[in-house]
N, C-alpha and C positions, 0 to 999 in steps of 0.2 A: 666368464668366457662360456660359450656354447660348448657342450660336450659333442664328441664326434664318435658316436657309438658304432658306426659301420667301418671305420677306417681299418680295423684289425682284420676285416674280411678281404682285404685287397693285398695280395702278396708283395706287390712292388714296394709298399710302405714298410714291410718287415726288412726288405733288402736295403732300402734307402730311408731310414727312419727320420732323417732331417730334411727330406725332400719336401718343397712346397710347390706342388703342381697345380698351377692356375692356367691350364690350357685344355680344359675339358671341352670347350667348343670345337676344338680340333679333333680330339679323340678322348674318351673317357678310359679311366684305368678299369681292369677287370677283376671281379671277385673270383675267389678260389673256385667257386662252384662252376663258373664259366670255363675256366682253364681245365678243370677236371673233366667236364662234359667232353671236351674235344679229345682229351686223352682217352677217356673211356670208349669213344666211338672207335678210335684207331685200335684199341686193345681188344675190344669185344664185338664190334658190329661191322668191321670194315669190309664192305662189299658194295657194288654199284647198285642203284636203285632202279626200280621199274623195269628190270631186264632179266635178271637171273631167276630160274625156276627152282633154285635150291633154298634151303631154310635160311641160311645166313643172309642171302640177298632179300628174302622176304622180311626178315627181322629189321634190316637196315631201311628198307622202304617204309615199313610201319613207323619206325622212329622218325624218318624224314617227314612223312605226312602228319605225324602228331605234332610236329613243330608248326606246320601250316594251320592246323587246327587251333594251337595256342594263339597264333597271330589273328585268326578269325575272331576268337573271343576278345582278345586285347582291343581290337578295333571295332568290335560289334559289327563284323561284316555278315552279310546275309548268307553267303555260301563260301566255303573254303576255295572254290574254283576261281574266285575273284582275287585270291592272293597269289602273286608271282613272286618267286625268289629271284633276287638279282645279286650283283656284286656290290651294290651300294646305291646311295641317292643319285649319283651321277649317272649310273647305268639305267636306272628307272626313268629318269627325266629324258635321257636320250631315246630310250625305247619308245616312250610315248611321243616325243617330238617326231620321230621318224615314222612310226606306225600310224598314229593319229593323223598327222599331216598328209600321209599318203592318200587318204580317202576323204578327209574333211577340209583341208585348207588349200585354197587356189588363189589365183589372181583376183584382187579386189577384197579379199578377206584380211583380218588383222588378228594379231596375238597381242594381248596386253601383259606387261610385266611391270614391276615396280622399280624404282631407282635404287632400292637397297638390295636387289638380288645378288646371291652369290653367282660367280661365273657360270657354275653348273646349271643354274636356272635362268641364264640369259643367253649364253653363246648358242646352245642348241636351237632356241627359238629365233634367235637372230639369223642363224643359217638356214632354218627352215623358210623363214620370210624372204631371204635373198633368193633361195632356190625356187620357191613357189610364186615369187612376185607378190607376196603379200606384204603388209605393213606391220611393223613392230611399234607398238604404242607404249609409252613410258609414263607410269604414274609418278608424279613428283613426290619428293619428300622434304619436309621442312627442315631448317637448321637444327632443330631439336630431335630430328629423326622420326617424325610423325607422317604417316601416309596421308596424302591430301585426298580424302574420300570424295569431296565435291568434284574434283578434277577427274577422279576415277569414273564416277557416274557419267560425267561429260564425255569421256572416251568411249564408254560402252554405248552412249546414245548417238555417237558420230554417225550421220547419215551417209557419209561418203564411203565407208567400209562397213562390213559385217564382221564383228568380233566373234571369232570362233573359239578362242581359247583364252583363259586368264591363268597365268602361271605366277604363283605368289608364295613367298615364304611365310610360314606361321610366325617364326621368330627370326629376326635378323641376326646373322652370325657376326656382323660387324658392329652392331649398335645395341643389340639386345632388345630392340623394339618388338612388342607383341602385337601382331596385326590383328584387327577384328575379323577373323575368318567368317563368322556367321553373316555379318553384313556384306562381306565381299561375295560370298557365295549367292546370298539372296538377290543382290543387284545383278550379278552375272546371269543368273537363271532368268531374271525379268527380261533380259536382252538376248536370251537364247544361246549364251556362251557356256561352254564346259569349263570346269575349274580344276586345276592341279595344284595341290598344296605340298610344298616342301616342308616336311615336319622333322628335318634332320635334327634341329635344335630344340625340338619340344617333345619328341616322342617319349622321352624318359620321364618327363615331369608333368605333362598336361594330358588329361583324358581326351581322346580324340574318337568320337563315335561317328563313323562314317555315314551311318544311316540317319542319324539325328541331324547331321550337317548336310546330308544329301550331296556328299562329294562325288565327283566324277573320277578323280584320281588322287592318290596320296602316295608319297614316296618318303623313305627314310633309310638310314644306314644302320646296320648293327653295331658298328664300332663306337657310335655316339650314344649308345643306350647300354653300355657296360658289355656289349657283345664283341665277337671276333671281327677283325678287319676282313674285307672281301665278302661281306654278307650284307644283305639289304632286302627291302620289301617294296614292291609296287602293288597297291591296291587299285583295281579298276572296275567300274560298273560293267556288269555282264555285257550290256548292249554294245559298249565300246570294244571290249575285248573280242567279242565275237566278230565285230566289223573289221577290226584291225588286221592287216596281214602280219606274218611273222617278221621279226627283226633279223634273226639268225637262223640258219638251216643246218641240220645235221641229225644226230641220233636223238631219240627219245621224244622227238616233237612231231612225229608222223603217224598217220593212221595206215597209209598204204602207199607204196612207191613202185612205179614202173619206169622204164626209160623214157616214156612219153609224158608222164604226169605224176604229181605228188599230191595226196590227200592229207592235209594236216590234222593233227589231233586237236581236240577242243582245248580251251584254256583250262588249267594253267600250263599244261605240257607244251602248247603251241609256242609259248614264249621261253621255254627253259631248255634250249638245245644244248646238248653235250652233257658231260659229267658235272654236276653241281659241286659246290664246296661242301661236301657232305659233312665233314667234321665241323666246319664252321657253322653249318645250320644247327648241328647239335648243340654247339656253343650258344648260338642265338636263342635256341629254345630255353636253355638254362638262364640266359639273361632275362627273358620274359618272366620266368618263374621268380627270379630274384627281385625284379621290379614289383611284381604282384605282391610278393611276401612283404617287401619293404613299404610299399604304398607310394604311388605317384604324388599323392598330396603331401606325404612326409617329405619326399625329395623336394617338391616345389616350395614347401614352407621353409625348409632349410636354406634353399637357394635364395629366397626372398629375404630372409633374415640377413644372410651374408651380403647380399647386394645393398641392403639399407645400411649395414654397418660399414662396408667398404666405401659407400658414397660419402657418408659422414667423415670417415677417417682420411680419405683422399683429399677432401676439401680442405683439410688443414695443412696440406703441403703447398708452400708458396710456389707460385708459377705453374701449378698443375691446372690443367683445363679438361673437364670431362666432356667427350664428344658423344652427343646422343643422350638427351635427357627426356625422353618420351614418358608420359604418365604411367604407362603400362609397360614394364620391362621384365625380362627374365634375368638369369644370373650371369649376365655379361656386362662388363663395364670397360669402355674404351677411354683412353686419355692421352694427352701430350704434356710434356714437361718442357718449359720454356728453355731454349738453348741446347737441347739435347735430342739428337736424332733418335727415333724409335728403335732402330737396329742397335744403335750404340747403348741405349739404355737396357735393352733385352740382354745383351752381352754382359753388361756389368752386373745385372741382377743374377745372372747364371753363376757368378762367382760366389754368390750366397746360397746357392742351390734353390733359387726361385725361378720356376719355369714359367715364362710368360711370353705371349705371342706378340710380334711386332711386324708391321708391314701394312698392305692394303687389304689383307684378309680375303683375297679373291673377290673383291668388291671394288675394283679400281674405278668404274664410272661413278660410284658413290663418293669415293674420296675426291675425285675430280670435282664433282658437284660441291663438296664441302670446302673445296679449295685447300686441301691438306695433302701431304705426301703419303700419309698413312697414320696409323695410331699404335699405341701399346695396348693390348687387350688382355684383361684378366677375366677368366671365365671359371665359374664355380661349380662344384657338385657336392654330392652328399658326403664325401670324405674330407672336405675342407673345413677350416675353423676360423674363428675370429683371431686367435693367436697368429695364424698364418698371415692374415691381413695386416696384423700389427708388424710382422716381420717385413712385410712388403713396404709398408709406410716408412718404417725405420731405414730400410735399404734405399728408399727414394730420397730421404733427407741426405743420407751419405752420398748418394749419386750427385745431388746438387752441389754439395762441397767438393767432390772429386772434380767434376767437369768444370766447376767455377774457377778451380785453381789452374786448369790447363791454359 
């Protein structure tokens, strides 16, 4: 069995030692250092940022901006002003959808998404296209969960519309498919389109160099990279952030205000109206430190190992069908068990302290395309083990017997 050397760093497993947590695609558990960083902020640094002229406020601001610098280094961003703090992936995508669309997308233009997108990277663009009389073009996905790259290029080359934006997930939250970001970006640029990458499922385990990839936008959530909920990051190229109008208006995002007009501050302040989640950002900084110390390759290697083991073990369960078998996958495996509804199976597994997600995973159009109501999804992280997968498989055999007797 593979050892789990990092499990002891997560307090929830001390409180629940028998817990099998297989829902890290929804949210990761938090190491002690992240929890302590939030506590430390409230106990030692609690003051608002960018506003007070006293020392405590200055210390809080310094700590807050230090996390922005950590994010700059993590993503290899050219300048820290291209890092916007948000409340999560959803907020980051909505910000770009509203503000980029306000100056770039109009009637006759198009936005390209894939058929495997999370609702958060579909609905904002759908609504932009409806409002601006633009077209929403969808890249098909094969039954195995592989993006149709030939059709993607055809959509970009469509002479009837001008594709202004490609919005794509790096890793599918529903299938675990790893999309070829480098090729996606290169083709989009060839046709003059900007690219937004949803890295919510990959930020903790994949190296993302925004300059090497030449990305226009990148979004992710803190809570899926061992950080606090209510935190996230939007990276945007300076040229876009300068051109985009603010999304929200209020304190800390202005340069000068009169009753007749307002001059807005430059990015990032232009997009950070109001009081941020200060303690959450402190925790987010601690999460970056933890990931850097642990190593994203270490995390990715462990997840790949568990995926291979789980695929082998689940294929031994009679009547079980894995949904999404792309050659390149992350630590996510979705499946169905004949004769058992995913929600019923999830409830049954919970009786054995096995936490597993069931449903359409905020990817309902994908489930419709695959002609299934949803799936059961197991998603792995650094604190999971082969022994836990064995417990899952044993419980699935028990479930077959239980539901077969009903």
